[in-house]
C-alpha positions as a printed NumPy array, in Angstrom:
array([[  5.849,  12.218, -13.001],
       [  2.708,  13.417, -14.681],
       [ -0.578,  14.797, -13.401],
       [ -2.218,  11.377, -13.288],
       [ -0.109,   9.831, -10.544],
       [  2.146,  10.601,  -7.652],
       [  4.648,   8.353,  -5.93 ],
       [  4.098,   8.23 ,  -2.178],
       [  5.811,   6.442,   0.646],
       [  4.023,   5.595,   3.884],
       [  5.407,   7.345,   6.93 ],
       [  3.171,   5.701,   9.512],
       [  3.489,   2.008,  10.312],
       [  0.057,   0.498,  10.931],
       [ -0.37 ,  -2.316,  13.413],
       [ -4.162,  -2.158,  13.76 ],
       [ -4.832,  -5.161,  11.505],
       [ -3.606,  -8.521,  12.731],
       [ -5.334, -10.89 ,  10.275],
       [ -3.7  ,  -9.913,   6.971],
       [ -0.356,  -8.141,   6.627],
       [ -1.211,  -6.969,   3.088],
       [ -4.14 ,  -5.042,   4.569],
       [ -1.742,  -3.085,   6.757],
       [  0.049,  -1.872,   3.633],
       [ -3.226,  -0.647,   2.089],
       [ -4.029,   1.291,   5.252],
       [ -0.527,   2.788,   5.404],
       [ -0.84 ,   4.082,   1.842],
       [ -4.348,   5.395,   2.505],
       [ -2.932,   7.45 ,   5.376],
       [ -0.026,   8.651,   3.244],
       [ -2.381,  10.122,   0.632],
       [ -4.979,  11.344,   3.144],
       [ -7.646,   9.142,   1.531],
       [-11.345,   9.55 ,   2.225],
       [-12.33 ,   6.152,   0.829],
       [-10.672,   2.797,   0.215],
       [-12.371,   0.773,  -2.525],
       [-11.772,  -2.9  ,  -1.841],
       [-13.272,  -6.324,  -2.245],
       [-11.104,  -7.697,   0.567],
       [-13.318,  -9.109,   3.309],
       [-10.877,  -8.243,   6.11 ],
       [-10.829,  -4.58 ,   5.107],
       [-14.576,  -4.444,   4.467],
       [-15.197,  -5.811,   7.982],
       [-13.45 ,  -2.72 ,   9.386],
       [-15.928,  -0.354,   7.602],
       [-14.321,   2.894,   8.845],
       [-10.718,   3.244,   9.937],
       [ -9.293,   6.531,  11.218],
       [-12.056,   8.36 ,   9.377],
       [-11.451,   6.523,   6.087],
       [-14.496,   4.659,   4.772],
       [-13.804,   1.18 ,   3.381],
       [-16.347,   0.275,   0.732],
       [-16.863,  -2.313,  -1.99 ],
       [-15.921,  -0.841,  -5.388],
       [-19.528,  -0.322,  -6.579],
       [-20.419,   1.596,  -3.411],
       [-17.189,   3.586,  -3.547],
       [-17.998,   4.64 ,  -7.106],
       [-21.448,   5.818,  -6.032],
       [-19.927,   7.676,  -3.074],
       [-17.659,   9.748,  -5.305],
       [-20.166,  10.325,  -8.127]])
């Protein structure tokens, strides 16, 4: 591995999202890396807004939040 990436494996199984199983995977990985923000255009995730302290923002807003 190099300094630009790290392989992670989720250790927590998320069952908070019932509408889209792919969304559960995104949330599991966000927990695994202790994310502060999820940048997504997915309407199901954006409807959540904040999940376990992780803000879910459209990409343009996420970019502004970290700049």
